[in-house]
C-alpha positions in Angstrom: -23.4 -19.9 41.6 -22.8 -23.1 39.3 -26.0 -24.7 38.5 -26.1 -27.2 41.2 -27.1 -30.0 39.0 -23.8 -29.6 36.5 -21.0 -30.2 39.2 -22.3 -33.1 40.6 -23.1 -34.6 37.0 -19.7 -33.5 35.9 -17.9 -35.4 38.6 -20.1 -38.3 38.7 -19.3 -38.3 34.8 -15.4 -37.2 35.3 -15.8 -40.5 38.1 -17.0 -42.7 35.4 -15.2 -42.1 32.8 -11.3 -41.5 34.2 -11.7 -42.2 38.0 -11.4 -40.0 41.2 -9.3 -36.7 40.7 -12.5 -34.4 39.9 -12.5 -32.3 43.2 -16.2 -30.7 43.4 -14.6 -28.1 46.2 -12.0 -26.8 44.6 -15.0 -26.1 41.7 -16.9 -24.3 43.7 -13.9 -21.8 44.9 -13.7 -21.5 41.4 -17.0 -20.7 40.8 -17.2 -18.1 43.8 -14.2 -16.0 42.5 -16.1 -16.2 38.7 -17.5 -12.9 39.0 -14.6 -10.9 40.5 -12.6 -12.8 37.6 -15.5 -11.8 34.8 -14.6 -7.8 36.2 -11.3 -7.9 35.5 -11.5 -9.4 31.8 -13.5 -6.6 31.1 -9.5 -4.9 30.8 -9.0 -7.4 28.0 -11.9 -6.9 26.3 -11.2 -3.9 26.2 -8.0 -4.5 24.4 -10.0 -7.1 22.3 -12.7 -4.8 21.4 -10.1 -2.5 19.8 -9.9 -4.9 16.2 -6.2 -4.4 16.6 -4.2 -6.4 13.6 -1.7 -9.4 14.7 1.2 -7.2 15.1 -0.7 -4.7 17.2 -2.1 -7.8 19.5 1.5 -9.2 19.6 2.7 -5.4 21.3 0.4 -5.9 24.4 0.6 -9.4 24.5 2.3 -8.7 28.3 -0.5 -6.8 29.1 -2.6 -9.1 28.3 -0.7 -11.8 30.2 -0.6 -9.6 33.0 -4.4 -9.2 33.3 -5.5 -13.2 32.6 -2.8 -13.7 35.5 -4.7 -11.0 37.8 -7.9 -13.8 37.5 -8.0 -16.7 39.2 -9.3 -18.9 36.4 -5.8 -18.2 34.5 -3.8 -18.5 37.7 -4.9 -21.8 38.3 -4.3 -22.0 34.7 -0.8 -21.4 35.1 -0.1 -24.6 37.0 2.7 -27.1 35.9 1.0 -29.3 37.7 -2.0 -30.0 35.4 -1.6 -32.4 32.7 -0.5 -31.3 29.3 -0.8 -33.3 26.3 2.6 -34.4 23.9 2.3 -31.2 22.1 2.7 -28.8 24.3 5.2 -30.4 27.6 7.5 -28.0 28.8 4.9 -25.6 29.1 2.3 -24.8 31.3 -1.2 -24.8 29.7 -1.8 -20.7 30.2 1.4 -20.3 29.0 0.2 -22.6 25.6 -3.2 -20.1 25.6 -0.6 -17.3 25.3 2.0 -18.9 22.1 -1.9 -20.0 20.8 -3.0 -15.9 20.9 0.2 -15.1 19.8 0.5 -17.1 16.4 -3.5 -16.7 15.3 -3.9 -14.9 11.8 -6.7 -13.2 11.3 -6.0 -11.5 7.6 -9.1 -11.2 5.7 -11.4 -12.4 8.7 -14.4 -9.6 9.4 -14.0 -7.3 12.8 -16.4 -10.4 14.6 -14.8 -13.2 13.4 -11.4 -11.8 14.8 -13.1 -11.2 18.2 -14.4 -14.4 18.3 -11.1 -16.3 17.6 -9.4 -14.3 20.3 -12.0 -15.5 22.7 -11.9 -18.8 21.6 -8.1 -18.8 21.9 -8.1 -17.3 25.1 -11.1 -19.7 26.5 -9.8 -23.2 25.0 -8.2 -24.9 27.8 -9.4 -23.1 30.7 -11.4 -26.5 31.6 -8.0 -28.1 32.3 -8.2 -26.2 35.8 -11.6 -28.6 37.0 -10.7 -31.9 37.8 -6.8 -31.2 36.6 -5.8 -35.0 36.9 -8.2 -35.5 33.6 -6.3 -38.1 31.1 -8.2 -37.0 27.8 -8.0 -33.7 25.8 -11.6 -34.4 24.6 -12.8 -33.9 28.2 -11.1 -30.7 29.4 -12.6 -28.8 25.7 -16.5 -29.5 27.4 -15.2 -27.7 30.3 -13.8 -24.9 28.8 -17.0 -24.3 26.2 -19.1 -24.6 29.3 -16.8 -21.9 31.7 -16.9 -19.4 28.9 -20.5 -19.3 27.9 -21.9 -16.8 31.2 -18.7 -14.4 30.2 -19.5 -14.3 26.5 -23.5 -14.1 26.8 -23.0 -11.5 29.7 -20.1 -9.1 28.7 -20.0 -9.8 25.0 -23.2 -8.0 23.7 -21.8 -6.9 20.6 -22.0 -10.6 19.7 -25.1 -12.4 18.7 -25.4 -15.7 19.5 -24.6 -17.2 16.1 -20.9 -16.2 16.5 -20.8 -17.4 20.4 -21.9 -20.5 19.3 -19.7 -20.4 16.9 -17.1 -19.5 19.8 -18.5 -22.8 22.0 -18.0 -24.7 18.9 -14.3 -23.9 18.3 -13.7 -24.3 21.9 -15.4 -27.0 22.3 -13.7 -29.0 19.1 -10.5 -28.2 19.2 -8.7 -30.9 19.8 -10.7 -31.7 16.2 -9.9 -31.8 12.6 -11.8 -28.4 12.7 -9.5 -26.4 14.2 -9.7 -22.8 14.7 -10.3 -21.9 11.2 -12.6 -24.1 9.9 -15.1 -23.2 12.0 -15.2 -19.9 10.3 -16.7 -21.8 7.2 -18.5 -24.1 9.2 -22.4 -24.7 7.5 -25.2 -23.5 10.1 
């Protein structure tokens, strides 16, 4: 279940900052589907854990898409009614996520950094399903980091707490100059 204090707080903050449009009831339904979604994402985790090269991962993109679209979270992300930034026009946030995953370059990174970078790419826009009328890119980033936290802590025990923090940092700040690559060099 969502932390009861959090959802009303986010709704209140959203209305204060952006006006109405944050659907608390819809978000409750998403949370109820969370466990089923997480179990389906374990199939994706098996692929991520294979430590494939970028080229080998590309060959599995269709399967990754199917796995993600079998979840409530990512089905909702494949919605043309969710506003996208000008950089992503002509696509859905889900299709953009797949494109980001395709374009990641992981050469020279450790196995754990590759896994972390791929999880960051997968989760980076999930927050867009919460209050789909958000006019800003920054707020969805915070919600995306929040949405991924439970999965990463519970289902990715091989990722230590420091690496999970870097994943959350990459998700939360993916619209800043920090980008996806610089978080690896970020001082602790």
